[in-house]
N, C-alpha and C positions, 0 to 999 in steps of 0.2 A: 503494501499499500503506497502510497504518494503521495500529500492532503496537493490541498492548495496553498498552503505555507508555505510549500517549496525545499524545507528542510531537508531532508532526506527520506531513505528508504526504510520501510517498518516492513521484519521479516518474523513470521510467528509459524507456527503449526498447531494444529487438532486436530482430534478423532472424533466424526461426526458420521450423522446420513442423511444430515442438512435436515434435521426433525433438533436433533438434540446432540447434545456435546456428551461424550463419555469423556474424554479426556482431552487437558491443555499440556503439548511441547512445550520446545524452548524459543525464546523467542530475542529477537537482534534488533536495534536499530543500526543504522550507518547513513551520517549526514552526508549530504551531497557537498562536493566540492564547492569554492565562490564559483569555479568555470560552468561548472555544470548550473551553477543555479542559474548563471549570469545567459546561457546558451537558451535555458529551458524560458526565460519572463521575458528574451527576446519574441518566442511565439504567441505569448498569450497575447488574445485577442483576437489570432489569424482564424479565415474561415475557407482558405484554400489551402491548398498544398505552395508551395515555397523551398529554398534554399534553408528556409531559420527553421521553418517546421521539420524541413529533412531531417536538419543537424542537429534539433532536438530528439526527436524520436530515437535519434543512434544514439543520445546521451543517456537521452530518459533507459532504454534497454539493456544499453552496456552495464550503465549504475545498478540495474534491476540483478540484473545475472551474476556481478560481479558481489552484488547482495547477500548474494545469496548462495552461492560458493562461498562467501566468510561464514556467512548463518552459519553452513554445515560445515564447513570445518571447525570453530570456536566449540558448536554444542554438540558437537561430536554424534552428527546426522549422515546418516549416508545417501546423497539425494536421489540414490535406486532403489531407498526407501521408499518413498512418495509416490501418490498415488495420483496425485494433483493438483498445480499448482493453480492459484487464481490471482491474476494478475490484472490490478486497478488502472495501471496506466495511470498520468500524467494528466490534469485536466488545464486545460487550454485556454478553449472557451465552452462557455454554454449558456447557450440562448435558445430556450425551450419553447420560447412562443413562438419564438422559427419552426421549432423540428430541427434543431440542431446541435450536439451537445460532441465534445471531440475531446478526447485520451488518447494522447503520442504513446504509444509502445506498439513494441512488434512482438505480438504474440507466437510467433508461429515461428520469430529466429528464437525467441528466451524459449520456447517448447526442447528448438534441439541443440540449445548450448547449456542445457538444464537434464536431458534426456528425460526429462519426464513431459505428462498431458498438461495442457494449460488450458486453460476458459480463461477469454478476456473479452471485450466490449460488452460489459454488465449494464450497461446505460441503453445503450441505442435503441434497441426494440423497445422499450417502452417511451423515448420522445418520439421515436415516429410515430407511438399509436397514438401522439398527445397526451401522455403522463410528460413529469417537469422534470423522471430521472433520477431523482434524487428527493428524498434519503435513501441509500438501499440498505443502510443497516440496521432500522427498524425489524426486521423479521427477525436478526439475531439478537437485537437484546429484548426481544420477547422470548427468545430461548434462556439468554443469562437469567431471566425474574421472576421464570416460573414459583420460585416459593418465599417471593418478595411481595411484601401487604402492596396492595394497589387499592385505587389507580397513584403511579407515580409519573415523572419524569426523565426519562434519560437525556442528557446536554449532552453534544459534542465540540467542545470551541477547538475547530481548527482555522483556518483561516476565514471561514465563515460559521455561525453558530448552525446548529439545528437539531432541534426538540424529535424526538420521541414522545408520545403518550398515551400508557399502557392503561388499559382498563383491566377492572375483576374478571371480565365476560373472559381476556382475550383481544379487547375489538383494539385497534391499533388506528392512530392519528400522529401522521408523522410529516416536517415541512422545518424549511429553514427559518432561522431566526429575526437573522440579518446579520451583522459585521460580530467575527466572533476575533483573533489573532490578528487579522489581518490588518489592519489601517493602529493597530497599537506599533504592529512591527515595524512597518513602512515608516511610522513615523520616529522612531528610534532609529531607523535608519539613516532619514535626511535629516534630522534635528538634532540626535546625542550619540552618533556614528557605533552605534552594537544593535546586531540583526535583531532583537527580539529584548521585552522589560526582564531579566533574569530578574523572579524569585520577585513581578512585579515591584523591584524596590525606588523604579524610577515612578512610580505612577504615587506611590505611597508617602512622597516627599513633597505632593503637590496636591494643588485644591483645587477641584472641580468646580468648572464654571458653572452652577445652575444655572444659570438664562440658554448659553444655546443648549447644553443637554435637554433643555422643558421643548426648545424649537426645533432638535435632535428628533425627542418623541413623539412630533407632532410628522412624522417623514408618513407616507401615503403605504408606503408598503408595513407599517406595524400594521394597520387597520386594513388591511386586503383578507379576506379568508382566504384558509388552505384548501388547493393545493397549492404552495407557493414554490420559487427557488431562486436559487441566484447567484449569478457568475463573482466572481473574487474585486471584480471590478465595480461592480454594484455599489458598493459601499467602499469609501476610501477615506484616509486621514481632513484631507480640507477641511474641516467644517474645525476643526482647532485652530487653522491659521494664526497667526495674531497674539499665540497663546505661550508665555515660558515655555520653556522644556516640556519641563516637568507636571506643570499645569496640564498640558495636553495629552500626556502620562494620562495622567487622573483621570480626565474629562473622556477622553475618546477609552480608557478602560469600563469609565461609567456607563457608558454608552452602550458599549456590549452585556455589560450587568442588566441595562434598561430595557435590551433588544429583550435579551432572555425573559425578564420579566412583563411583557408587554406581550407575550407568546400567550401564556395563560387566558387571556381572555377570551381564544377559541377551543377551550380544550372544554373538551363535555361535560369534564368534571376537575372540583380541584382539587391537585396532590396530596397525598398525604408525605412524600420525599422529591428534590430532587437528586439525581444520578449525577456530578457529573466528570465527565472524562473529555480526552486530547489534550492538547498541548494547553490549554487553558488550565485543565485544575491541577496542574505547575506551578499557578502563580496566587500566593495566598492574597492578594491584594485583590485581586477579579474574585476571585473566589469567598471574601468577607461582604464585596458591595452585589453579588448574586443573591448572599441570606440575606440581607437588608433590602434588596429589590426586590426579594421578591414576599422576601417576609414571608419563610420555609422553613422547612429542616433540610438542611444541603448537605450531601456528602459528595465524595467523591469515589470511584472506580474501584479505588486502593483502601479503601475504607471497607467495601465489600470483599474485598478477595478478589476484587477484580485483577490484571493485568492492564491499567490505565494507557499502558506503553503501546500492549498492543493489541488494545479491540479491535482497528478497526482492521489491520490485520489479518485479523483473526477472522470476522466477520465478509470476508473480502477469501475466503477459504470456505470458509460458511456455504457464502452465496454457491461457489462455483460448484462445492457438491447438487447445489441445488439445481443449476443448472446443469450438469451432468442428471441427473434425475428426473428434469423436465420440472420441479417445481414451481411455481412461483415467488420469484424474487419483490415485486409490489404487487401493491391494490390503492384499491380507486382510495383508501384513507391515508396510505401515506406519500404519495407522486400524482392521485389524481389520474390514475391508469384509466381505461375506460374496463376494466377487467383485471381478474389477481392475473399478470402478466409472468411469465418466465424470461429469460435472454440467455447471454452470449456468447459466444463463437469459441468452440474447440478443436486446438491445435493441437496434433499427433507431432513427438518428437522426430519422426523420421517423414 
């Protein structure tokens, strides 16, 4: 898995039939090099093949091959023991309103390099049918929370934030909440000379501009009923322009938390707890802001014994198995698909 934060590749192993998780295996995160990150960013927003997209796809594929081989070596797992690889690829453009989404990454090349079957292109069928193509993780979240009190919400804070609401009867509602870490990361890169706000320290040292926050809260996206999803570029850090560096970080961080809280207006029932995962779960300033904004019980995936860093990679392994079995990946309540839909493209290693 490589998300919209463009920070690297997460590799994880699970044992599953695509309905229940029998066991969790080892995981590893391998950061992208700065050069690979720049190459990917140069392809953002593309809607047709170009020299930039070809270079980015090659870089992404090679990074995933290297990450999988390193994971196998460091975690002592023989690649030949694997049944299947789920490969999300790297999203460079997501415009479901035009029935267009693009996750670069060569599944056939990955299968040949690893000697393992690969399932990729897990969003395309949903978007082609009129779904949002996102989020895809809800069906995995539902498998994880079978024994927890519900209704609850699982929030993944990556470059974009997304939420899965899971009812007591296993009903699902999912959508993108708004900005995640993306605008905070961009602000830190542009204004503070750092890739991200480590431990939320910069935001913790600043003051939230409440007037800007309230204006931000009026963005039409938050009132829009789901299904709905976002491209990473749909929210940026520009609304913090003119603020001191720390104050901008504080305001953007609070904006991400406010967006998560505003998502609850679309829930069929109030939740008993919020489970936070993704990179945002490592930011204590953001976690405090989410607790204050939602006025609810907030826990992290790690608090529940899940591997929060590996969760999305695990999810795409789970989805790959469902694809192989022809089981639905998306549903009307998660992406707005017209019906429960499977998807994915299978590549054999030879």
